[in-house]
C-alpha positions as CSV (number, residue, x, y, z in Angstrom):
1,M,15.8,-20.9,-4.5
2,T,16.7,-20.3,-0.9
3,D,15.9,-22.1,2.3
4,A,14.0,-19.2,3.8
5,P,10.8,-20.1,5.6
6,P,7.6,-19.6,3.6
7,T,5.3,-16.5,4.1
8,T,1.5,-16.7,3.8
9,G,1.4,-13.7,1.4
10,L,0.8,-10.1,1.9
11,H,-0.7,-9.4,5.3
12,H,-1.4,-5.6,5.1
13,V,-0.1,-2.3,3.7
14,T,0.4,0.8,5.9
15,N,0.2,4.2,4.5
16,I,0.2,7.8,5.8
17,C,-2.7,10.2,5.5
18,T,-3.0,13.9,6.5
19,D,-6.7,13.8,7.5
20,M,-8.3,10.5,9.0
21,E,-11.8,11.9,8.5
22,E,-11.2,12.3,4.7
23,T,-9.5,8.8,4.4
24,V,-12.4,7.0,6.4
25,E,-14.8,8.7,4.1
26,F,-12.8,7.6,0.9
27,Y,-12.6,4.0,2.1
28,E,-16.0,3.7,3.5
29,D,-18.2,5.8,1.0
30,V,-16.2,5.5,-2.2
31,L,-14.6,2.2,-2.0
32,D,-17.3,0.5,0.2
33,W,-14.7,-1.0,2.5
34,H,-15.0,-1.4,6.3
35,T,-13.2,0.2,9.2
36,V,-12.3,-2.9,11.2
37,K,-10.0,-1.3,13.9
38,R,-9.2,2.1,15.2
39,T,-6.3,2.5,17.5
40,R,-3.1,4.4,18.2
41,N,0.2,3.7,16.6
42,Y,2.1,1.4,18.7
43,D,5.4,3.2,18.0
44,D,4.0,6.7,18.3
45,P,0.9,6.7,20.6
46,G,0.0,10.2,19.7
47,T,-0.8,9.2,16.1
48,L,-4.1,7.5,14.9
49,H,-3.8,4.2,13.3
50,Y,-6.9,3.0,11.4
51,Y,-7.5,-0.4,9.7
52,F,-9.7,-0.7,6.5
53,S,-10.6,-4.0,4.9
54,S,-12.5,-5.2,1.9
55,T,-14.3,-7.6,4.1
56,P,-16.2,-6.9,7.4
57,E,-13.9,-9.4,9.4
58,G,-10.7,-7.8,8.3
59,E,-8.6,-11.1,7.5
60,P,-5.0,-10.8,6.8
61,G,-4.5,-9.8,3.1
62,T,-7.5,-7.8,2.9
63,N,-6.3,-4.9,4.9
64,V,-4.8,-1.4,4.3
65,T,-3.9,0.7,7.3
66,Y,-3.2,4.5,7.7
67,F,-1.2,6.5,10.2
68,E,-2.6,10.2,10.5
69,Y,0.2,12.8,10.2
70,P,-1.6,16.1,9.5
71,G,0.6,18.7,7.5
72,S,2.9,15.9,6.3
73,Q,3.8,15.7,2.5
74,G,5.4,12.7,0.9
75,R,7.4,12.7,-2.4
76,P,7.6,9.7,-4.7
77,G,11.1,8.2,-4.8
78,P,13.3,5.6,-3.4
79,G,11.8,4.1,-0.1
80,A,8.3,5.1,-1.2
81,S,5.5,3.2,-2.9
82,H,4.6,4.1,-6.5
83,H,1.2,2.7,-6.2
84,F,-0.6,-0.4,-5.0
85,A,-3.1,-2.5,-6.8
86,F,-6.4,-4.3,-5.8
87,G,-7.6,-7.2,-7.8
88,V,-11.0,-7.3,-9.5
89,E,-12.5,-10.5,-11.2
90,D,-12.9,-9.4,-14.8
91,D,-13.3,-6.6,-17.4
92,E,-17.0,-6.0,-16.5
93,T,-16.2,-5.5,-12.9
94,L,-13.3,-3.2,-13.8
95,E,-15.7,-1.1,-15.9
96,E,-18.3,-1.1,-13.1
97,W,-15.5,0.2,-10.7
98,R,-14.6,2.9,-13.2
99,E,-18.1,4.2,-13.4
100,H,-18.6,3.9,-9.7
101,L,-15.4,6.1,-9.0
102,M,-16.4,8.7,-11.6
103,D,-19.9,8.8,-9.9
104,H,-18.2,9.6,-6.6
105,G,-16.1,12.4,-8.2
106,V,-12.9,10.4,-8.3
107,R,-10.7,11.2,-11.4
108,V,-9.9,7.9,-12.9
109,S,-7.9,6.7,-15.9
110,R,-9.3,5.0,-18.9
111,V,-8.8,1.2,-18.9
112,K,-5.3,0.3,-19.8
113,D,-4.1,-3.0,-21.3
114,R,-1.0,-4.1,-19.3
115,T,-0.8,-7.4,-21.4
116,Y,-1.1,-9.6,-18.3
117,F,-4.2,-7.7,-16.9
118,R,-6.2,-4.7,-17.7
119,S,-6.4,-1.8,-15.0
120,I,-7.6,1.6,-14.0
121,Y,-5.7,4.2,-11.9
122,F,-7.0,6.7,-9.5
123,S,-5.8,8.4,-6.3
124,D,-6.9,8.9,-2.7
125,P,-7.4,12.4,-1.1
126,D,-3.6,12.6,-0.3
127,G,-2.6,11.6,-3.9
128,L,-1.6,8.0,-3.2
129,V,-2.1,6.1,-6.5
130,F,-4.3,3.1,-6.6
131,E,-4.8,0.6,-9.4
132,F,-7.7,-1.8,-9.8
133,A,-6.4,-4.8,-11.9
134,T,-8.2,-7.7,-13.6
135,A,-7.2,-11.3,-12.7
136,G,-6.3,-12.3,-16.2
137,P,-5.2,-13.1,-18.8
138,G,-2.1,-13.8,-16.5
139,F,1.6,-13.8,-16.6
140,G,1.9,-16.9,-18.8
141,V,0.5,-15.2,-22.0
142,D,3.9,-14.5,-23.5
143,E,6.2,-17.3,-22.0
144,E,5.8,-20.9,-21.1
145,D,7.4,-20.5,-17.7
146,P,6.6,-17.2,-16.1
147,G,9.5,-15.2,-14.9
148,T,12.3,-17.0,-16.8
149,E,12.7,-14.4,-19.6
150,E,13.0,-10.6,-19.8
151,I,10.1,-9.5,-21.8
152,D,10.1,-6.1,-23.7
153,P,6.6,-5.0,-23.8
154,F,7.4,-2.3,-26.5
155,E,9.1,-4.8,-28.9
156,G,7.6,-4.4,-32.3
157,E,6.1,-0.9,-31.8
């Protein structure tokens, strides 16, 4: 362990979109999130910066923000995010989300068993990959002290 000061957890994640209107529609109409702030990028005042939250108040830890850069095109690789995951309570809620997304024309994966949780994957209008993941069964299912061993999820296949 280090003597670094503690953090309070994830505050927010900022992404880039090409069309803020499309992104607002996705978050508000498909994910049923709230636009809690509309500003300009502090470092690039000509760029829109919108804040979306899973709660109406937009508390830290519930926010995803976007800068709008029309015509930009990212590529997966070093320095980029592969995907990010939102938590859901249980398998039933995961299935409800899967149906909801499909009802809104979103292409979504089947439910995948990731040993420590079950999840579904889908993308936003710009192709950013999202995951919805269940809370359990948790990281302790295959070792007594989570993180102390390297686990091969394919062992025995």
